[in-house]
C-alpha positions in Angstrom: -76.6 -89.7 52.9 -76.3 -86.0 52.5 -73.6 -84.5 50.4 -71.0 -82.3 52.1 -69.9 -78.9 50.8 -66.7 -80.5 49.7 -68.5 -83.2 47.7 -70.7 -80.7 46.0 -67.9 -78.3 45.1 -65.8 -81.2 43.8 -68.7 -82.4 41.7 -69.2 -78.9 40.2 -65.5 -78.5 39.4 -65.3 -82.1 38.0 -68.3 -81.3 35.7 -66.5 -78.2 34.4 -63.3 -80.2 33.8 -65.3 -83.1 32.2 -63.8 -85.5 34.8 -65.2 -87.8 37.4 -65.3 -86.3 40.9 -62.8 -89.1 42.0 -60.3 -87.7 39.5 -60.2 -84.3 41.3 -57.8 -83.9 44.2 -57.7 -81.2 46.8 -54.3 -80.0 45.9 -55.0 -79.5 42.2 -55.5 -76.0 40.7 -58.2 -75.3 38.2 -55.4 -74.9 35.6 -54.2 -78.4 36.4 -57.7 -79.6 35.7 -57.9 -77.9 32.3 -60.5 -75.3 33.4 -60.1 -72.0 31.6 -61.4 -68.6 32.6 -64.8 -69.3 31.1 -65.0 -72.6 32.9 -64.0 -70.7 36.1 -66.8 -68.3 35.7 -69.3 -71.1 35.0 -68.0 -72.9 38.1 -68.5 -69.8 40.2 -72.1 -69.4 38.9 -72.8 -73.1 39.6 -71.4 -72.8 43.2 -73.5 -69.7 43.8 -76.6 -71.5 42.6 -75.9 -74.8 44.5 -75.3 -73.1 47.8 -77.5 -70.0 47.4 -74.6 -67.7 48.1 -72.9 -64.7 46.5 -69.3 -65.3 45.7 -67.1 -62.2 45.9 -65.4 -62.9 42.6 -64.3 -60.4 39.9 -64.2 -62.2 36.6 -62.4 -59.3 34.9 -59.6 -59.5 37.5 -59.6 -62.7 39.5 -56.4 -61.7 41.4 -58.4 -58.8 42.9 -61.1 -61.1 44.3 -61.6 -62.0 47.9 -62.4 -65.6 46.8 -59.3 -67.9 46.8 -59.1 -70.0 43.7 -55.5 -71.2 44.2 -56.6 -74.8 44.6 -59.6 -77.1 44.9 -59.1 -77.1 48.7 -58.9 -73.3 48.8 -62.2 -73.0 46.9 -63.9 -75.5 49.3 -62.7 -73.5 52.3 -63.9 -70.3 50.8 -67.3 -71.8 50.0 -67.6 -73.2 53.5 -66.8 -69.8 54.9 -69.5 -68.1 52.7 -72.1 -70.7 53.7 -71.2 -70.3 57.4 -71.5 -66.5 57.1 -74.9 -66.8 55.4 -76.2 -69.1 58.1 -75.1 -66.7 60.9 
């Protein structure tokens, strides 16, 4: 069975949070999961590598990024959009 984008993103986030993927819910924020700014940057790099995409994220000013990190679900939607754009 192939992994979905959602499964892969949750696995990456769970790894950064040192949690099991089943312990990560879509409505949680990275802060809820205990992921700090360094963990966020590492998560972004892991997502870029996993999906071979470039994430429009400014680590120096995350609020100025076009990449929504407000929740796990928002990150998944953003990655799905980037993957779809790349495939087009």
